[in-house]
C-alpha positions in Angstrom: -15.2 151.7 57.8 -17.0 153.1 55.1 -17.2 150.0 53.2 -18.8 147.8 56.2 -21.4 150.5 57.2 -24.8 149.4 56.9 -23.8 145.9 55.2 -25.2 142.5 56.3 -23.1 139.3 57.2 -22.7 138.3 53.5 -21.8 142.0 52.3 -19.2 142.3 55.3 -17.6 138.8 53.8 -17.7 140.1 50.2 -15.8 143.4 51.1 -13.4 142.0 53.5 -10.9 141.4 50.9 -11.6 144.7 48.9 -11.0 146.7 52.4 -7.8 144.7 53.3 -6.7 145.5 49.5 -7.7 149.0 49.8 -5.7 149.6 53.5 -2.7 147.4 51.6 -2.8 150.6 48.9 -2.6 153.0 51.6 0.3 151.6 53.2 2.2 151.0 50.1 2.1 147.2 50.3 0.3 146.1 47.3 3.0 144.3 44.8 5.7 143.9 48.0 6.6 146.5 50.6 7.9 149.8 48.5 8.7 153.2 49.5 8.0 156.4 47.4 6.8 155.1 44.0 5.5 151.6 43.6 3.7 150.1 40.4 0.5 148.1 41.5 -1.7 145.9 39.1 -5.4 146.5 39.4 -8.0 143.5 38.9 -9.4 143.2 35.7 -13.1 143.4 37.5 -12.1 147.2 38.2 -11.0 148.0 35.1 -12.9 149.9 31.9 -11.9 147.4 29.3 -10.4 149.1 25.9 -12.8 149.9 23.5 -13.2 152.6 20.8 -14.3 155.2 23.1 -13.1 154.1 26.8 -14.1 157.6 28.1 -17.6 157.4 27.1 -17.8 153.6 28.8 -16.4 155.2 32.0 -19.4 157.9 31.7 -22.0 155.1 31.0 -20.6 153.5 34.3 -21.0 156.4 36.7 -23.8 158.2 35.0 -26.1 155.3 33.6 -29.0 156.7 31.1 -28.0 160.5 32.3 -30.5 162.2 30.2 -33.4 159.9 31.7 -32.3 160.3 35.3 -30.9 163.7 35.7 -34.4 165.2 36.9 -34.3 162.9 39.8 -32.4 165.2 42.5 -30.9 162.1 44.3 -29.2 161.1 40.8 -26.2 163.1 41.6 -25.9 162.8 45.3 -23.4 160.1 45.4 -21.9 159.9 41.7 -18.4 161.3 40.7 -15.9 160.9 38.2 -12.4 161.7 40.0 -9.2 162.4 38.3 -5.6 163.7 39.9 -5.4 167.1 37.8 -7.7 169.8 37.1 -7.3 169.6 32.9 -8.8 166.6 32.8 -11.2 167.1 35.3 -12.4 170.1 33.0 -12.1 168.0 29.9 -14.7 165.5 31.6 -17.1 168.2 32.8 -17.0 170.0 29.3 -17.8 166.7 27.6 -21.0 166.0 30.0 -22.0 169.5 29.6 -22.1 169.3 25.9 -24.6 166.4 26.4 -26.7 167.7 29.1 -29.9 168.8 27.7 -31.5 172.4 28.1 -30.3 176.0 27.4 -27.0 177.0 28.8 -26.2 180.1 30.6 -22.8 181.7 30.3 -21.2 183.9 33.2 -18.5 185.9 32.6 -16.3 187.5 35.4 -15.0 190.8 36.5 -11.2 190.6 37.0 -9.2 193.5 38.1 -5.6 194.1 39.9 -5.8 194.7 43.6 -4.6 198.1 45.1 -2.5 197.5 48.1 0.3 198.6 49.9 2.9 196.0 48.5 2.3 197.2 44.9 5.0 199.2 43.9 4.5 202.7 42.2 6.6 201.5 39.2 4.4 198.8 38.8 2.8 198.6 35.2 -0.7 197.5 35.9 -1.1 197.7 31.7 0.9 194.4 31.7 -2.0 192.8 33.7 -4.8 193.6 31.2 -8.6 192.4 32.2 -7.9 190.4 29.1 -4.9 188.7 30.5 -6.4 188.2 33.9 -9.3 186.5 32.2 -7.0 183.5 31.1 -5.7 182.8 34.4 -6.6 179.4 35.7 -6.1 178.4 39.5 -7.4 175.4 41.6 -9.9 176.7 43.6 -10.6 179.5 41.8 -13.7 179.8 39.2 -12.9 180.1 35.7 -13.5 183.4 34.1 -16.3 181.8 31.8 -18.5 179.5 33.7 -21.2 177.8 31.8 -24.2 176.2 33.3 -27.6 174.5 32.6 -30.4 173.8 34.9 -30.0 170.3 36.4 -25.8 170.4 36.5 -24.2 169.5 39.4 -22.0 172.2 40.8 -19.5 172.3 43.9 -19.2 175.6 45.9 -15.4 176.7 46.2 -15.4 178.9 49.1 -17.2 179.1 52.7 -20.3 181.0 52.3 -22.5 179.8 55.2 -21.2 177.1 57.1 -23.9 176.8 59.8 -26.1 176.0 56.5 -23.7 173.5 55.0 -22.4 176.0 52.4 -18.9 175.1 52.8 -15.8 175.0 50.4 -16.6 171.4 48.6 -20.2 171.3 49.2 -22.2 169.9 46.1 -25.5 171.3 44.7 -27.5 170.9 41.6 -28.6 173.9 39.8 -32.2 174.4 40.1 -32.8 177.9 38.4 -30.4 180.5 36.6 -30.9 183.9 37.1 -28.8 187.0 36.1 -27.3 187.9 39.8 -27.8 184.7 41.5 -28.0 180.9 40.9 -30.7 179.0 42.9 -29.4 175.5 43.5 -30.2 172.5 46.2 -27.6 170.9 48.4 -27.0 167.3 47.3 -24.0 166.7 50.0 -23.3 166.8 53.8 -25.8 167.1 56.2 -27.9 169.6 54.8 -29.0 167.8 51.8 -32.5 168.9 50.1 -31.9 172.5 51.4 -32.5 175.2 48.6 -30.0 178.3 48.8 -29.2 181.3 46.2 -25.4 181.7 45.2 -24.5 185.0 44.7 -21.3 186.6 42.7 -18.4 187.5 45.4 -15.4 188.8 45.3 -12.3 186.4 45.1 -8.7 187.1 45.7 -6.1 183.7 45.1 -3.4 183.3 47.2 -1.6 181.3 44.8 2.3 181.8 45.2 2.5 181.0 41.7 1.0 184.5 40.8 3.5 187.4 41.4 0.6 190.2 42.1 -2.8 189.9 43.6 -5.9 190.3 41.6 -9.4 190.0 42.4 -12.1 188.0 40.3 -16.0 188.5 40.7 -17.9 185.5 40.0 -20.0 182.7 40.9 -18.1 180.6 43.4 -18.9 177.5 41.7 -17.7 174.9 39.4 -19.1 172.0 37.4 -19.0 168.7 39.1 -19.8 165.7 36.8 -15.9 165.1 37.5 -13.6 166.5 40.5 -10.1 166.3 41.4 -9.3 163.7 44.0 -8.3 166.3 46.2 -11.6 167.9 46.3 -13.4 164.7 46.8 -11.6 163.9 50.4 -14.5 163.6 53.0 -17.2 162.3 49.9 -18.6 159.0 50.6 -20.0 157.6 47.3 -21.7 154.9 45.8 -20.6 155.3 42.1 -16.6 156.3 41.4 -15.0 156.5 38.2 -11.1 157.0 38.5 -9.6 158.5 35.2 -6.0 158.0 35.5 -4.8 159.7 32.3 -1.9 160.6 34.1 -0.9 158.6 37.5 -1.3 160.4 40.7 1.1 162.7 42.0 1.3 163.0 45.7 1.6 160.5 48.9 -1.9 158.6 49.8 -3.7 159.9 46.6 -5.0 157.1 44.9 -5.9 155.6 48.2 -8.0 158.6 48.8 -9.8 158.2 45.5 -10.5 154.5 45.6 -11.5 154.9 49.8 -14.4 157.2 48.4 -16.5 154.5 47.5 -19.2 152.3 49.4 -18.4 149.0 47.7 -16.2 146.9 45.1 -19.2 146.9 42.6 -19.3 150.6 42.8 -15.9 151.5 41.3 -14.1 151.5 38.0 -10.8 152.8 36.7 -10.0 153.9 33.3 -5.8 153.9 33.4 -4.0 155.1 30.4 -0.1 154.6 29.7 2.4 156.9 28.3 1.0 156.1 24.8 -3.0 156.9 25.7 -3.4 153.1 25.8 -5.6 151.3 28.6 -3.5 149.7 31.2 -3.9 147.4 34.3 -1.1 149.1 35.8 -0.7 152.5 37.6 1.7 154.4 40.1 0.9 154.3 44.0 2.8 157.0 45.6 3.4 156.2 49.7 6.5 157.4 51.8 6.8 154.7 54.7 8.3 157.1 57.0 5.0 158.8 57.7 3.8 155.7 59.4 6.9 155.0 61.6 6.1 156.9 64.6 2.1 156.3 64.3 
């Protein structure tokens, strides 16, 4: 439905095979019916070719002439680089931030252990010093150090005001950086163009990997030139660059990434093998038993 929306007869015919290919990936039928992990071959026209700097090639595809276009508020609305894991996303975001013009503003969080009934009297809070808490990175939690510049696209990490479109996953573009608030314009969802102010808030992660509760007071934002595939769910984009330094790791994840794009022309994949070399094959994870009772 996303591929065919608003297309004329010629475009409908052009995208028909692409839509079928996407559905076959979603059902694990590409390369023959397979269960769990299957290896698929990606058509050459969808691949970023091997070069001296293939990551730059991927960036140039998704964000062409970024230094000339970043002041255009529509430029970031329908573009994103996707990857399965947070560390890859952060690497891409850091690279683009270093290229982005303007002065940067650094925001540091205030982290502390939560006082709650489950804390044992013998719990030594000195083992969890602020310096240690500052090093913790969790999905959905802003980092201790948040670096922003005016014009940079960001993603909201918490529901703040759902009625006015400020939900977890909403993308915005930074308009002004203050000491206590960040002014930004919404660039995704149904409230595109609305300006808003984002304050620092207290965030307490519920990740079971952490054996204690702590609070981080920080702006609930992350830079989002690139985002994880999971965070991209629900987005409809015109330009998508999928960076698979590592293969996908959950059911349907590859399908979710590929189906964010509105047309075949707006999609490119950069796939690396275990040796770090560009490849044309990648893993698709599909558990066929999920479809048995549908």
